Backbone as JSON Lines, residues from 0, in Angstrom:
{"i":0,"aa":"X","n":[0.97,-1.04,0.01],"ca":[0.08,0.05,0.01],"c":[1.01,1.47,-0.01]}
{"i":1,"aa":"X","n":[0.68,2.13,-0.91],"ca":[1.51,3.28,-0.89],"c":[1.15,4.18,0.1]}
{"i":2,"aa":"X","n":[2.13,5.15,0.49],"ca":[2.23,6.01,1.43],"c":[0.81,6.85,1.63]}
{"i":3,"aa":"X","n":[0.39,7.46,0.43],"ca":[-0.37,8.44,0.25],"c":[-1.83,7.64,0.67]}
{"i":4,"aa":"X","n":[-1.83,6.3,0.28],"ca":[-2.89,5.61,0.56],"c":[-3.14,5.2,2.05]}
{"i":5,"aa":"X","n":[-1.97,4.98,2.58],"ca":[-2.21,4.65,4.14],"c":[-2.57,5.96,4.76]}
{"i":6,"aa":"X","n":[-2.16,7.23,4.61],"ca":[-2.47,8.25,5.13],"c":[-3.96,8.57,4.92]}
{"i":7,"aa":"X","n":[-4.51,8.16,3.55],"ca":[-5.9,8.43,3.24],"c":[-6.84,7.56,4.17]}
{"i":8,"aa":"X","n":[-6.34,6.3,4.32],"ca":[-6.93,5.37,4.97],"c":[-7.15,5.63,6.56]}
{"i":9,"aa":"X","n":[-5.94,6.14,7.3],"ca":[-5.73,6.54,8.69],"c":[-6.72,7.88,8.68]}
{"i":10,"aa":"X","n":[-6.52,8.77,7.92],"ca":[-7.31,10.01,8.16],"c":[-8.77,9.67,8.01]}
{"i":11,"aa":"X","n":[-9.28,8.85,7.18],"ca":[-10.77,8.56,6.98],"c":[-11.07,7.48,8.14]}
{"i":12,"aa":"X","n":[-10.23,6.61,8.75],"ca":[-10.78,5.79,9.85],"c":[-10.87,6.81,11.02]}
{"i":13,"aa":"X","n":[-9.87,7.76,11.21],"ca":[-10.17,8.85,12.38],"c":[-11.26,9.35,12.28]}
{"i":14,"aa":"X","n":[-11.63,9.79,11.09],"ca":[-12.97,10.59,11.01],"c":[-14.16,10.05,11.15]}
{"i":15,"aa":"X","n":[-13.96,8.48,11.0],"ca":[-15.15,7.58,11.35],"c":[-15.32,7.6,12.82]}
{"i":16,"aa":"X","n":[-14.21,7.21,13.48],"ca":[-13.97,7.09,14.9],"c":[-14.56,8.55,15.59]}
{"i":17,"aa":"X","n":[-14.04,9.64,15.05],"ca":[-14.45,10.81,15.56],"c":[-15.9,11.15,15.49]}
{"i":18,"aa":"X","n":[-16.6,11.02,14.35],"ca":[-17.89,11.02,14.08],"c":[-18.67,10.1,15.19]}
{"i":19,"aa":"X","n":[-18.2,8.99,15.36],"ca":[-18.87,7.82,16.32],"c":[-18.71,8.49,17.64]}
{"i":20,"aa":"X","n":[-17.8,8.83,18.05],"ca":[-17.56,9.45,19.59],"c":[-18.46,10.5,19.56]}
{"i":21,"aa":"X","n":[-18.41,11.59,18.53],"ca":[-19.14,12.85,18.87],"c":[-20.88,12.61,18.63]}
{"i":22,"aa":"X","n":[-21.0,11.41,17.94],"ca":[-22.58,10.96,17.75],"c":[-22.7,10.02,18.72]}
{"i":23,"aa":"X","n":[-22.26,9.86,19.9],"ca":[-22.29,8.97,20.72],"c":[-23.99,8.82,21.14]}
{"i":24,"aa":"X","n":[-24.36,10.08,21.35],"ca":[-25.83,10.13,21.74],"c":[-26.76,9.92,20.37]}
{"i":25,"aa":"X","n":[-25.82,9.95,19.21],"ca":[-26.54,9.81,17.87],"c":[-27.89,10.78,17.59]}
{"i":26,"aa":"X","n":[-28.79,10.28,17.31],"ca":[-29.95,11.0,17.05],"c":[-31.1,11.29,18.21]}
{"i":27,"aa":"X","n":[-30.51,11.09,19.49],"ca":[-31.21,11.4,20.56],"c":[-31.53,12.54,20.96]}
{"i":28,"aa":"X","n":[-30.92,13.68,20.22],"ca":[-31.03,14.91,20.49],"c":[-32.45,15.15,19.84]}
{"i":29,"aa":"X","n":[-32.9,14.39,18.7],"ca":[-34.08,14.59,18.17],"c":[-35.26,14.05,19.04]}
{"i":30,"aa":"X","n":[-34.88,13.19,19.91],"ca":[-36.02,12.73,20.88],"c":[-36.22,13.62,21.76]}
{"i":31,"aa":"X","n":[-37.53,13.91,21.93],"ca":[-37.72,14.97,22.79],"c":[-37.95,14.45,24.22]}
{"i":32,"aa":"X","n":[-37.54,15.12,25.36],"ca":[-37.56,14.64,26.61],"c":[-38.9,14.17,27.06]}
{"i":33,"aa":"X","n":[-39.85,15.04,26.67],"ca":[-41.42,14.76,26.97],"c":[-41.95,13.72,25.97]}
{"i":34,"aa":"X","n":[-41.08,13.2,24.98],"ca":[-41.82,12.37,24.09],"c":[-42.06,11.01,24.71]}
{"i":35,"aa":"X","n":[-43.09,10.59,24.96],"ca":[-43.47,9.31,25.86],"c":[-43.58,8.22,24.8]}
{"i":36,"aa":"X","n":[-43.78,8.62,23.47],"ca":[-43.64,7.26,22.71],"c":[-42.49,6.8,22.11]}
{"i":37,"aa":"X","n":[-41.31,7.38,22.23],"ca":[-40.05,6.96,21.79],"c":[-38.87,6.86,22.72]}
{"i":38,"aa":"X","n":[-38.06,6.05,22.52],"ca":[-36.77,5.62,23.46],"c":[-35.65,5.48,22.46]}
{"i":39,"aa":"X","n":[-34.51,5.8,23.26],"ca":[-33.2,5.49,22.41],"c":[-32.99,4.1,22.22]}
{"i":40,"aa":"X","n":[-32.59,3.65,20.98],"ca":[-32.47,2.44,20.59],"c":[-31.09,1.77,21.28]}
{"i":41,"aa":"X","n":[-31.38,0.67,21.88],"ca":[-30.19,0.34,22.79],"c":[-29.1,-0.69,21.89]}
{"i":42,"aa":"X","n":[-29.78,-0.94,20.75],"ca":[-29.07,-2.0,19.75],"c":[-27.8,-0.97,19.1]}
{"i":43,"aa":"X","n":[-28.08,0.07,18.78],"ca":[-27.04,1.13,18.17],"c":[-26.68,2.19,19.06]}
{"i":44,"aa":"X","n":[-27.14,2.01,20.31],"ca":[-26.91,3.16,21.32],"c":[-27.3,4.26,20.72]}
{"i":45,"aa":"X","n":[-28.2,4.52,19.97],"ca":[-28.66,5.74,19.44],"c":[-28.14,6.62,18.54]}
{"i":46,"aa":"X","n":[-27.26,5.8,18.07],"ca":[-26.13,6.18,16.66],"c":[-26.87,5.97,15.41]}
{"i":47,"aa":"X","n":[-27.69,5.03,15.42],"ca":[-28.51,4.73,14.09],"c":[-27.57,3.88,13.07]}
{"i":48,"aa":"X","n":[-26.45,3.7,13.47],"ca":[-25.67,2.79,12.64],"c":[-24.45,2.17,13.52]}
{"i":49,"aa":"X","n":[-23.65,1.33,13.04],"ca":[-22.62,0.46,13.32],"c":[-21.6,0.61,12.0]}
{"i":50,"aa":"X","n":[-20.41,0.66,12.73],"ca":[-19.11,0.67,11.97],"c":[-18.36,-0.61,12.25]}
{"i":51,"aa":"X","n":[-18.37,-1.31,10.75],"ca":[-18.09,-2.8,10.88],"c":[-16.68,-2.85,9.97]}
{"i":52,"aa":"X","n":[-15.89,-3.95,10.39],"ca":[-14.99,-4.27,9.43],"c":[-15.44,-4.71,8.16]}
{"i":53,"aa":"X","n":[-14.77,-4.13,6.88],"ca":[-15.29,-4.4,5.53],"c":[-15.01,-6.1,5.47]}
{"i":54,"aa":"X","n":[-16.11,-6.62,4.85],"ca":[-16.03,-8.06,4.63],"c":[-15.37,-8.3,3.28]}
{"i":55,"aa":"X","n":[-15.1,-7.17,2.38],"ca":[-14.64,-7.64,1.24],"c":[-13.33,-7.52,1.08]}
{"i":56,"aa":"X","n":[-12.62,-6.71,1.91],"ca":[-11.25,-6.68,2.02],"c":[-10.77,-6.91,3.19]}
{"i":57,"aa":"X","n":[-11.56,-7.54,4.39],"ca":[-11.18,-7.96,5.57],"c":[-10.64,-6.79,6.44]}
{"i":58,"aa":"X","n":[-11.0,-5.65,6.13],"ca":[-10.57,-4.54,6.91],"c":[-9.29,-3.93,6.44]}
{"i":59,"aa":"X","n":[-8.54,-4.43,5.3],"ca":[-7.31,-3.97,4.9],"c":[-7.69,-2.69,3.95]}
{"i":60,"aa":"X","n":[-8.53,-2.55,3.4],"ca":[-8.82,-1.36,2.45],"c":[-8.32,-1.58,1.05]}
{"i":61,"aa":"X","n":[-8.02,-2.7,0.84],"ca":[-7.2,-3.05,-0.58],"c":[-7.73,-4.34,-0.95]}
{"i":62,"aa":"X","n":[-7.93,-4.58,-2.04],"ca":[-8.18,-5.89,-2.7],"c":[-7.02,-6.41,-3.88]}
{"i":63,"aa":"X","n":[-7.02,-7.59,-4.05],"ca":[-6.24,-7.85,-5.17],"c":[-6.58,-7.27,-6.46]}
{"i":64,"aa":"X","n":[-5.73,-6.99,-7.13],"ca":[-6.0,-6.32,-8.22],"c":[-6.37,-7.16,-9.46]}
{"i":65,"aa":"X","n":[-7.39,-6.8,-10.0],"ca":[-8.15,-8.02,-11.07],"c":[-7.53,-7.77,-12.2]}
{"i":66,"aa":"X","n":[-6.84,-6.83,-12.8],"ca":[-6.05,-6.67,-13.9],"c":[-4.78,-7.54,-14.06]}
{"i":67,"aa":"X","n":[-3.98,-7.7,-12.89],"ca":[-2.79,-8.45,-12.93],"c":[-3.05,-9.59,-11.87]}
{"i":68,"aa":"X","n":[-3.94,-9.83,-11.46],"ca":[-4.32,-11.01,-10.67],"c":[-3.22,-11.05,-9.33]}
{"i":69,"aa":"X","n":[-2.99,-9.69,-9.01],"ca":[-2.13,-9.34,-7.82],"c":[-0.84,-9.6,-7.78]}
{"i":70,"aa":"X","n":[-0.27,-9.64,-9.12],"ca":[1.37,-9.62,-9.46],"c":[2.03,-8.32,-9.58]}
{"i":71,"aa":"X","n":[1.16,-7.48,-9.81],"ca":[1.62,-5.98,-9.79],"c":[2.29,-5.7,-11.28]}
{"i":72,"aa":"X","n":[2.23,-6.85,-12.14],"ca":[2.75,-6.89,-13.38],"c":[1.98,-7.22,-14.45]}
{"i":73,"aa":"X","n":[1.82,-6.72,-15.63],"ca":[1.14,-7.11,-16.64],"c":[2.27,-7.23,-18.03]}
{"i":74,"aa":"X","n":[1.61,-7.99,-19.29],"ca":[2.59,-8.28,-20.14],"c":[3.05,-6.88,-20.87]}
{"i":75,"aa":"X","n":[4.11,-6.71,-21.4],"ca":[4.45,-5.6,-21.98],"c":[3.66,-5.49,-23.34]}
{"i":76,"aa":"X","n":[3.17,-4.37,-23.66],"ca":[2.2,-4.4,-25.08],"c":[3.11,-4.17,-26.14]}
{"i":77,"aa":"X","n":[4.51,-3.83,-25.94],"ca":[5.16,-3.72,-27.14],"c":[5.58,-4.74,-27.68]}
{"i":78,"aa":"X","n":[6.31,-5.96,-26.95],"ca":[6.8,-7.11,-27.1],"c":[6.17,-8.33,-26.88]}
{"i":79,"aa":"X","n":[4.89,-8.15,-26.27],"ca":[3.88,-9.04,-25.93],"c":[4.34,-10.17,-25.13]}
{"i":80,"aa":"X","n":[5.28,-9.73,-23.91],"ca":[5.82,-10.71,-23.02],"c":[7.14,-11.36,-23.38]}
{"i":81,"aa":"X","n":[7.67,-11.15,-24.63],"ca":[8.75,-11.74,-24.96],"c":[10.08,-11.26,-24.44]}
{"i":82,"aa":"X","n":[10.22,-9.78,-24.31],"ca":[11.22,-9.2,-23.82],"c":[12.27,-8.71,-25.18]}
{"i":83,"aa":"X","n":[11.72,-8.91,-26.23],"ca":[12.51,-8.61,-27.36],"c":[11.42,-8.61,-28.57]}
{"i":84,"aa":"X","n":[11.83,-8.05,-29.56],"ca":[10.96,-7.82,-30.67],"c":[11.78,-8.01,-31.91]}
{"i":85,"aa":"X","n":[10.92,-8.43,-33.18],"ca":[11.58,-8.4,-34.18],"c":[12.34,-7.03,-34.61]}
{"i":86,"aa":"X","n":[13.45,-7.47,-35.18],"ca":[14.47,-6.39,-35.72],"c":[13.72,-5.65,-36.97]}
{"i":87,"aa":"X","n":[13.45,-4.59,-36.96],"ca":[12.79,-3.87,-37.72],"c":[13.57,-3.51,-39.1]}
{"i":88,"aa":"X","n":[14.87,-3.91,-38.94],"ca":[16.06,-3.3,-40.25],"c":[15.75,-4.54,-41.02]}
{"i":89,"aa":"X","n":[16.21,-5.84,-40.34],"ca":[16.27,-7.12,-41.16],"c":[14.95,-7.85,-40.98]}
{"i":90,"aa":"X","n":[13.91,-7.27,-40.53],"ca":[12.67,-8.21,-40.56],"c":[12.91,-9.35,-39.78]}
{"i":91,"aa":"X","n":[13.79,-9.61,-39.0],"ca":[13.93,-10.86,-38.04],"c":[14.76,-11.89,-38.58]}
{"i":92,"aa":"X","n":[15.46,-11.53,-39.65],"ca":[16.08,-12.83,-40.31],"c":[17.62,-12.81,-39.8]}
{"i":93,"aa":"X","n":[18.15,-11.69,-39.43],"ca":[19.34,-11.18,-38.92],"c":[20.71,-11.04,-39.87]}
{"i":94,"aa":"X","n":[20.03,-10.8,-41.22],"ca":[20.83,-10.12,-42.24],"c":[20.16,-9.27,-43.12]}
{"i":95,"aa":"X","n":[21.24,-8.5,-43.62],"ca":[20.72,-7.51,-44.61],"c":[21.61,-7.63,-46.01]}
{"i":96,"aa":"X","n":[20.87,-7.21,-47.07],"ca":[21.77,-7.1,-48.32],"c":[22.87,-6.49,-48.36]}
{"i":97,"aa":"X","n":[23.86,-7.02,-49.01],"ca":[25.11,-6.55,-48.97],"c":[24.8,-5.24,-50.1]}
{"i":98,"aa":"X","n":[25.49,-4.33,-49.3],"ca":[25.71,-2.93,-50.03],"c":[26.59,-2.76,-51.19]}
{"i":99,"aa":"X","n":[27.53,-3.68,-51.23],"ca":[28.49,-3.7,-52.13],"c":[28.09,-4.2,-53.53]}
{"i":100,"aa":"X","n":[27.52,-5.54,-53.24],"ca":[26.96,-6.23,-54.73],"c":[25.65,-6.11,-54.74]}
{"i":101,"aa":"X","n":[24.89,-5.44,-53.93],"ca":[23.4,-5.27,-54.07],"c":[22.7,-6.64,-53.95]}
{"i":102,"aa":"X","n":[23.33,-7.61,-53.19],"ca":[22.88,-9.0,-52.88],"c":[22.85,-10.08,-53.9]}
{"i":103,"aa":"X","n":[23.62,-9.51,-55.06],"ca":[24.01,-10.61,-56.15],"c":[25.12,-11.53,-55.72]}
{"i":104,"aa":"X","n":[26.01,-11.16,-54.87],"ca":[27.18,-12.07,-54.39],"c":[28.47,-12.17,-55.14]}
{"i":105,"aa":"X","n":[28.1,-11.19,-56.33],"ca":[29.43,-10.99,-57.4],"c":[30.1,-9.69,-57.28]}
{"i":106,"aa":"X","n":[31.12,-9.68,-57.41],"ca":[31.86,-8.52,-57.58],"c":[31.49,-7.79,-58.65]}
{"i":107,"aa":"X","n":[31.01,-6.43,-58.7],"ca":[30.27,-5.64,-59.68],"c":[31.11,-5.33,-60.91]}
{"i":108,"aa":"X","n":[32.43,-5.2,-60.41],"ca":[33.53,-4.83,-61.53],"c":[33.95,-6.24,-62.36]}
{"i":109,"aa":"X","n":[33.95,-7.14,-61.61],"ca":[34.27,-8.45,-62.17],"c":[33.64,-9.58,-61.75]}
{"i":110,"aa":"X","n":[32.53,-9.65,-62.82],"ca":[31.64,-10.84,-62.46],"c":[31.95,-11.87,-62.24]}
{"i":111,"aa":"X","n":[33.3,-12.32,-62.58],"ca":[33.7,-13.87,-62.36],"c":[34.11,-14.06,-60.81]}
{"i":112,"aa":"X","n":[34.43,-12.99,-60.21],"ca":[34.75,-12.98,-58.87],"c":[33.52,-12.51,-57.9]}
{"i":113,"aa":"X","n":[33.71,-13.51,-56.75],"ca":[32.58,-13.24,-55.59],"c":[32.94,-12.1,-54.91]}
{"i":114,"aa":"X","n":[31.83,-11.36,-54.42],"ca":[31.9,-10.16,-53.76],"c":[32.84,-10.29,-52.5]}
{"i":115,"aa":"X","n":[33.86,-9.29,-52.17],"ca":[34.74,-9.41,-51.07],"c":[33.99,-9.04,-49.85]}
{"i":116,"aa":"X","n":[33.16,-8.41,-49.94],"ca":[32.34,-7.75,-48.77],"c":[31.66,-8.95,-48.04]}
{"i":117,"aa":"X","n":[30.96,-9.54,-48.76],"ca":[30.03,-10.46,-48.33],"c":[30.64,-12.08,-48.61]}
{"i":118,"aa":"X","n":[31.73,-12.14,-49.14],"ca":[32.24,-13.46,-49.51],"c":[31.3,-14.25,-50.5]}
{"i":119,"aa":"X","n":[30.47,-13.49,-51.14],"ca":[29.61,-13.96,-52.45],"c":[28.4,-14.83,-51.84]}
{"i":120,"aa":"X","n":[28.05,-14.4,-50.58],"ca":[26.75,-14.89,-49.76],"c":[25.58,-13.71,-50.64]}
{"i":121,"aa":"X","n":[25.82,-12.44,-50.63],"ca":[24.83,-11.55,-51.02],"c":[24.14,-10.89,-49.92]}
{"i":122,"aa":"X","n":[24.54,-11.27,-48.81],"ca":[24.12,-10.65,-47.58],"c":[25.22,-10.62,-46.55]}
{"i":123,"aa":"X","n":[24.81,-9.76,-45.65],"ca":[25.85,-9.71,-44.45],"c":[25.08,-9.6,-43.19]}
{"i":124,"aa":"X","n":[25.68,-9.8,-42.08],"ca":[25.28,-9.73,-40.74],"c":[24.41,-8.35,-40.38]}
{"i":125,"aa":"X","n":[23.32,-8.29,-40.19],"ca":[22.37,-6.97,-39.77],"c":[23.18,-6.33,-38.91]}
{"i":126,"aa":"X","n":[23.4,-4.97,-38.95],"ca":[24.23,-4.15,-38.13],"c":[23.33,-3.52,-37.26]}
{"i":127,"aa":"X","n":[21.97,-3.89,-37.25],"ca":[21.26,-3.13,-36.07],"c":[20.98,-4.32,-35.06]}
{"i":128,"aa":"X","n":[20.93,-5.43,-35.24],"ca":[20.7,-6.45,-34.52],"c":[21.8,-7.53,-34.23]}
{"i":129,"aa":"X","n":[22.97,-7.19,-35.04],"ca":[24.02,-8.08,-35.14],"c":[23.81,-9.51,-35.4]}
{"i":130,"aa":"X","n":[22.85,-9.68,-36.2],"ca":[22.66,-11.08,-36.59],"c":[21.74,-11.9,-35.68]}
{"i":131,"aa":"X","n":[21.12,-11.31,-34.88],"ca":[20.08,-12.13,-33.75],"c":[18.98,-12.04,-34.4]}
{"i":132,"aa":"X","n":[18.21,-11.26,-35.19],"ca":[16.99,-11.26,-35.71],"c":[16.02,-10.45,-34.8]}
{"i":133,"aa":"X","n":[16.55,-10.07,-33.68],"ca":[15.59,-9.38,-32.76],"c":[16.34,-8.14,-31.89]}
{"i":134,"aa":"X","n":[15.49,-7.1,-31.44],"ca":[16.17,-6.32,-30.62],"c":[15.48,-6.43,-29.2]}
{"i":135,"aa":"X","n":[16.3,-6.1,-28.12],"ca":[15.77,-6.26,-27.0],"c":[14.75,-5.2,-26.72]}
{"i":136,"aa":"X","n":[13.92,-5.27,-26.07],"ca":[12.56,-4.33,-26.14],"c":[13.05,-3.34,-25.17]}
{"i":137,"aa":"X","n":[13.17,-2.24,-25.68],"ca":[13.42,-0.82,-24.72],"c":[12.28,-0.41,-23.84]}
{"i":138,"aa":"X","n":[11.05,-0.73,-24.15],"ca":[10.01,-0.25,-23.59],"c":[9.91,-1.01,-22.24]}
{"i":139,"aa":"X","n":[10.02,-2.29,-22.14],"ca":[10.1,-2.97,-20.67],"c":[11.4,-3.38,-20.36]}
{"i":140,"aa":"X","n":[12.43,-2.85,-21.11],"ca":[13.96,-3.11,-20.71],"c":[13.97,-4.69,-20.57]}
{"i":141,"aa":"X","n":[13.68,-5.4,-21.68],"ca":[13.68,-6.67,-22.28],"c":[13.19,-7.34,-21.02]}
{"i":142,"aa":"X","n":[12.61,-7.22,-20.16],"ca":[11.88,-8.08,-19.19],"c":[10.67,-8.65,-19.75]}
{"i":143,"aa":"X","n":[10.01,-8.26,-20.5],"ca":[8.62,-8.79,-21.03],"c":[7.41,-8.41,-20.29]}
{"i":144,"aa":"X","n":[7.61,-7.65,-19.19],"ca":[6.43,-7.15,-18.47],"c":[6.77,-5.74,-18.02]}
{"i":145,"aa":"X","n":[5.49,-5.22,-17.62],"ca":[5.73,-3.8,-17.03],"c":[5.09,-3.61,-15.81]}
{"i":146,"aa":"X","n":[4.95,-2.57,-14.99],"ca":[4.16,-2.34,-13.81],"c":[2.53,-2.27,-14.38]}
{"i":147,"aa":"X","n":[1.68,-2.97,-13.75],"ca":[0.25,-2.92,-14.05],"c":[-0.11,-1.6,-13.9]}
{"i":148,"aa":"X","n":[-0.99,-0.91,-14.95],"ca":[-1.5,0.44,-14.81],"c":[-2.77,0.77,-13.65]}
{"i":149,"aa":"X","n":[-3.39,-0.41,-13.44],"ca":[-4.44,-0.23,-12.35],"c":[-4.08,-0.26,-11.04]}
{"i":150,"aa":"X","n":[-3.01,-0.93,-10.7],"ca":[-2.43,-1.02,-9.46],"c":[-0.99,-0.23,-9.19]}
{"i":151,"aa":"X","n":[-0.68,0.22,-10.23],"ca":[0.7,0.94,-10.11],"c":[1.85,-0.08,-9.76]}
{"i":152,"aa":"X","n":[1.72,-1.34,-10.04],"ca":[2.7,-2.3,-9.66],"c":[2.74,-2.83,-8.1]}
{"i":153,"aa":"X","n":[1.7,-2.49,-7.56],"ca":[1.47,-2.76,-6.18],"c":[0.85,-4.14,-5.96]}
{"i":154,"aa":"X","n":[0.13,-4.63,-6.98],"ca":[-0.63,-5.76,-6.84],"c":[-1.94,-5.79,-6.1]}
{"i":155,"aa":"X","n":[-2.3,-4.42,-5.54],"ca":[-3.67,-4.41,-5.14],"c":[-4.21,-3.13,-5.27]}
{"i":156,"aa":"X","n":[-5.67,-3.09,-5.42],"ca":[-6.22,-2.01,-5.78],"c":[-7.2,-1.58,-4.29]}
{"i":157,"aa":"X","n":[-7.6,-0.23,-4.35],"ca":[-8.6,0.13,-3.42],"c":[-9.73,-0.47,-3.55]}
{"i":158,"aa":"X","n":[-10.21,-0.95,-2.26],"ca":[-11.64,-1.87,-2.12],"c":[-12.59,-0.86,-2.32]}
{"i":159,"aa":"X","n":[-13.65,-0.95,-3.24],"ca":[-14.59,-0.32,-3.69],"c":[-15.67,-0.36,-2.67]}
{"i":160,"aa":"X","n":[-15.89,-1.46,-2.14],"ca":[-16.9,-1.63,-0.94],"c":[-16.82,-0.63,0.11]}
{"i":161,"aa":"X","n":[-15.51,-0.28,0.68],"ca":[-15.34,0.6,1.99],"c":[-14.6,1.87,1.35]}
{"i":162,"aa":"X","n":[-14.2,1.77,0.23],"ca":[-13.44,3.12,-0.5],"c":[-12.12,3.06,0.03]}
{"i":163,"aa":"X","n":[-11.64,1.99,0.5],"ca":[-10.14,2.31,0.95],"c":[-10.12,2.27,2.56]}
{"i":164,"aa":"X","n":[-11.26,2.43,3.17],"ca":[-10.98,2.72,4.67],"c":[-11.0,1.3,5.42]}
{"i":165,"aa":"X","n":[-11.42,0.3,4.79],"ca":[-11.43,-0.82,5.78],"c":[-12.64,-1.19,6.81]}
{"i":166,"aa":"X","n":[-13.38,-0.15,6.96],"ca":[-14.44,-0.14,7.62],"c":[-15.62,0.51,6.85]}
{"i":167,"aa":"X","n":[-16.95,0.01,6.97],"ca":[-17.98,0.43,6.53],"c":[-19.08,0.84,7.54]}
{"i":168,"aa":"X","n":[-20.0,1.7,7.23],"ca":[-21.09,2.13,8.05],"c":[-22.26,1.46,7.78]}
{"i":169,"aa":"X","n":[-22.8,0.45,8.49],"ca":[-24.02,-0.16,8.53],"c":[-25.29,0.5,9.23]}
{"i":170,"aa":"X","n":[-26.2,0.65,8.5],"ca":[-27.52,1.22,9.33],"c":[-28.18,0.31,10.28]}
{"i":171,"aa":"X","n":[-28.45,0.98,11.4],"ca":[-29.12,-0.21,12.32],"c":[-30.47,-0.65,11.8]}
{"i":172,"aa":"X","n":[-30.76,-1.84,11.81],"ca":[-31.93,-2.5,11.38],"c":[-33.1,-2.3,12.37]}
{"i":173,"aa":"X","n":[-32.52,-2.45,13.71],"ca":[-33.71,-2.23,14.72],"c":[-34.29,-0.83,14.64]}
{"i":174,"aa":"X","n":[-33.59,0.36,14.41],"ca":[-34.3,1.76,14.49],"c":[-34.48,1.99,13.11]}
{"i":175,"aa":"X","n":[-33.98,1.33,11.96],"ca":[-33.91,1.9,10.61],"c":[-33.01,3.16,10.48]}
{"i":176,"aa":"X","n":[-31.81,3.34,11.39],"ca":[-31.39,4.34,11.38],"c":[-31.62,5.66,11.97]}
{"i":177,"aa":"X","n":[-32.62,5.66,12.64],"ca":[-33.34,6.68,13.39],"c":[-32.5,7.11,14.87]}
{"i":178,"aa":"X","n":[-31.96,5.93,15.33],"ca":[-31.72,6.07,16.63],"c":[-32.54,5.95,17.63]}
{"i":179,"aa":"X","n":[-33.85,5.95,17.39],"ca":[-34.88,5.95,18.37],"c":[-35.74,4.82,17.86]}
{"i":180,"aa":"X","n":[-36.53,4.45,18.82],"ca":[-37.57,3.56,18.48],"c":[-38.96,3.65,19.42]}
{"i":181,"aa":"X","n":[-39.83,3.2,18.75],"ca":[-41.14,3.46,19.48],"c":[-41.36,2.55,20.73]}
{"i":182,"aa":"X","n":[-42.03,2.91,21.84],"ca":[-42.0,2.05,23.04],"c":[-42.94,0.8,22.52]}
């Protein structure tokens, strides 16, 4: 969990606790002293709600990232996870046409002699990929993966159920969130 997420989590958690403490009476202020028909709900102690640990994230405020399955990585979009890509100069064959004989393999000035640059082959090793046929992917530094965009490489994302707080506010079913019940 990144530090700003931790700070957000702590500040929200503290605000929930403070609101619970300041609302200890809950909605009992609305109960008139002389109202004989209603009384404070004992189930929620007049608050009208409970603060519970989030069941989706077990109170952690974050869940496994769906995009990367919690690894924090995803396949490189440039090399498709291979860490290398076909050489764009030689199209992956590792060789290029000899510039001296234009691929014919013979000396242009004496057609009975083989080209001295390519030894009569008509091609030379590609100078871009040095005959390998591929270049290392510079986008992912030839690792084949990059940090997941959804979770910034953390492997976890903010829980949508509790909005990253780890706690959720649940309305009291006994008093339907009013903090008071009829006698």
